[in-house]
C-alpha positions in Angstrom: 114.4 58.9 66.4 112.3 56.2 68.0 111.1 58.7 70.6 110.3 61.3 67.9 108.2 58.8 66.0 106.2 58.0 69.1 105.6 61.6 70.0 104.5 62.4 66.4 101.4 60.3 67.0 100.0 63.1 69.2 102.2 66.2 68.7 103.7 68.3 66.1 107.4 67.4 66.5 110.3 69.4 65.1 113.9 68.1 65.5 116.6 70.8 65.2 120.2 70.6 64.2 121.7 73.1 66.7 124.8 75.1 65.5 127.8 74.2 67.7 126.2 71.2 69.2 126.5 69.6 65.7 130.0 70.5 64.7 129.1 70.5 61.0 126.9 73.6 61.5 128.0 76.8 63.1 126.6 80.2 63.8 127.9 82.7 61.3 130.7 84.8 62.8 129.4 84.1 66.3 130.5 82.0 69.2 128.1 79.2 70.3 127.1 80.5 73.7 123.8 79.6 75.3 122.8 83.3 75.0 123.4 83.4 71.3 121.9 80.0 70.6 118.8 81.1 72.6 118.6 84.1 70.1 119.0 81.6 67.2 116.2 79.5 68.6 113.9 82.5 69.0 114.5 83.4 65.3 113.5 79.8 64.4 110.3 80.0 66.5 109.4 83.3 64.8 110.3 81.9 61.4 107.9 79.0 61.9 105.2 81.2 63.4 105.0 79.1 66.5 102.9 80.5 69.3 104.3 78.4 72.1 106.4 75.2 72.4 107.3 72.3 74.6 111.1 72.1 74.6 112.9 68.8 75.2 116.7 68.4 75.0 119.5 66.0 75.9 122.7 66.8 77.8 124.3 70.2 77.2 121.6 71.3 74.8 119.3 71.5 77.8 121.2 74.7 78.6 120.0 76.4 75.4 116.4 75.5 76.3 116.7 76.8 79.8 118.2 80.1 78.6 115.4 80.4 76.0 112.7 79.7 78.6 114.2 82.3 81.0 114.3 85.0 78.2 111.0 84.1 76.5 108.6 82.8 79.1 105.6 83.7 76.9 106.8 81.1 74.3 107.5 78.1 76.4 104.9 75.6 77.7 107.4 73.2 79.4 111.0 72.1 79.6 112.0 68.5 79.4 115.7 68.4 80.3 117.5 65.0 79.9 120.8 64.2 81.6 121.9 67.8 82.2 125.6 67.3 83.0 127.3 68.7 86.2 129.5 71.7 85.5 130.3 72.6 89.1 133.2 71.1 91.0 132.1 69.4 94.3 133.8 67.1 96.8 132.1 64.0 95.2 132.6 65.2 91.6 135.9 67.1 91.2 136.1 66.8 87.4 133.0 68.4 85.8 132.3 67.5 82.2 132.8 70.8 80.5 135.9 72.0 82.3 137.9 68.9 81.8 136.7 67.5 78.5 139.0 69.6 76.4 142.1 68.0 78.1 140.6 64.6 77.6 139.9 65.1 74.0 143.4 66.5 73.2 145.0 63.5 74.8 142.6 60.8 73.6 143.2 57.9 71.2 140.7 55.5 69.6 140.5 53.3 72.8 139.7 56.4 74.9 137.0 57.4 72.5 135.5 54.0 72.7 135.6 54.3 76.5 133.9 57.7 76.4 131.1 56.3 74.2 130.6 53.3 76.5 130.5 55.6 79.5 127.2 57.0 78.3 125.4 53.6 78.8 124.7 51.3 81.7 124.3 48.4 79.3 126.1 49.1 76.0 123.9 48.7 72.9 125.4 47.3 69.7 127.2 49.9 67.7 128.6 48.8 64.4 132.3 49.3 63.4 131.2 51.7 60.7 129.4 54.0 63.1 132.4 53.9 65.5 134.8 54.7 62.6 132.5 57.7 61.6 132.6 59.0 65.1 136.4 58.9 65.2 136.6 60.6 61.8 134.3 63.4 62.8 136.2 63.9 66.1 139.6 64.1 64.3 138.3 66.4 61.5 136.5 68.9 63.8 138.7 68.8 66.9 139.5 72.5 66.9 135.8 73.4 66.5 134.9 71.0 69.3 137.4 72.7 71.6 136.1 76.1 70.7 132.5 75.0 71.4 133.4 73.6 74.8 135.1 76.9 75.8 131.9 78.7 74.8 129.8 76.3 76.9 132.1 76.8 79.8 131.4 80.5 79.7 127.7 79.9 79.3 127.4 77.8 82.4 128.6 80.5 84.7 125.1 82.1 84.7 123.2 78.9 84.4 121.9 78.6 87.9 120.5 82.2 87.7 118.8 81.3 84.4 117.3 78.2 85.9 116.0 80.0 88.9 113.8 82.4 86.9 112.2 79.7 84.6 108.4 79.9 85.1 107.1 76.9 83.1 106.7 73.3 84.3 110.1 71.6 84.2 111.0 67.9 84.1 114.5 66.6 84.7 115.2 63.1 83.7 118.4 61.1 84.7 119.5 57.6 84.3 120.4 55.8 87.6 123.9 55.2 86.4 124.7 58.6 84.8 128.5 59.0 85.2 128.4 62.7 84.4 126.8 64.0 87.6 127.8 63.8 91.3 125.6 62.6 94.1 124.5 66.1 95.1 123.6 67.4 91.6 119.8 66.7 91.9 119.6 68.4 95.3 121.3 71.5 93.8 118.8 71.5 90.9 115.9 71.3 93.4 117.2 74.4 95.1 117.4 76.4 91.9 114.1 75.2 90.4 111.8 74.2 93.4 108.8 73.5 91.2 110.7 71.1 88.9 110.1 67.4 88.8 113.2 65.2 88.9 112.9 61.5 87.8 115.6 58.8 87.9 115.2 55.9 85.5 116.6 52.6 87.1 119.1 50.4 85.3 119.9 53.2 82.8 122.9 55.3 81.8 123.1 58.8 80.3 120.8 58.5 77.3 117.3 57.3 78.6 115.6 57.9 75.3 117.9 55.3 73.7 118.6 52.9 76.5 115.1 52.9 78.1 112.9 54.3 75.3 109.5 52.9 76.5 110.1 54.2 80.1 111.2 57.6 78.9 108.3 57.9 76.5 105.7 57.1 79.2 107.4 59.4 81.7 107.6 62.3 79.3 104.1 62.0 77.8 102.6 61.7 81.4 104.4 65.0 82.1 102.8 66.6 79.0 99.3 65.3 79.7 99.5 66.6 83.3 100.4 70.1 81.9 97.5 69.9 79.5 95.0 68.8 82.2 96.0 71.8 84.3 95.6 74.0 81.2 98.9 75.7 81.9 99.5 78.7 79.5 102.3 81.2 79.4 101.2 84.7 80.4 100.9 86.4 77.0 99.9 83.5 74.8 97.4 84.2 72.0 93.9 82.6 71.7 95.0 80.8 68.6 97.7 78.9 70.5 95.2 77.9 73.2 93.1 76.1 70.6 95.9 74.2 68.8 98.1 71.3 69.7 101.5 72.7 70.9 104.5 71.6 69.0 107.5 70.0 70.6 111.0 71.3 69.8 
């Protein structure tokens, strides 16, 4: 929320509750795959009459944005992908997040949940007992839906490298130096799939840069946006109206 407030000083910012990513909201009669969520995002963009957008997302939600950018290049000005998790097994990372999280969730207890939350940070911020209790309640109540969503994501990631490789717009990947959900070779794999992408690592930071290092993240991301604006990048079939207006950020 702090990052959103800062960005609102210069941009039209829209924060979305994504079906499946937020277990309290689901797609009607559909599985929450990246392909279907990309279609959902496209319907939202049309509903809001948005000519073109900058997309920024955290963790697995980055997949939705990458799918959308690959399917609708005329609608996307840039991608800001924060802490995209590793889903491919490698020698230095044998237990990717998506493929093994279901087992961990089914066998967890409150201490394990606390450990999972703490693993997202390099220096753990203060989280009240009330917030922790709410997380446990949500996890217990929606466990079946969480497992179903994770299976959908597992299927979605199979085509993910192909989707990334055809993204045309400027792309910024941001990672914390101490992100525990990627292996040592993840960034080099990304660079092969998206040669024109920028990859930045924030020192002394865990998995959620916008929370743990908000000032650094904000400067990094806004510099990225300003560079795009200075180069006057536009998708191929953007309308004259969009060229004269401030692009929104999803």
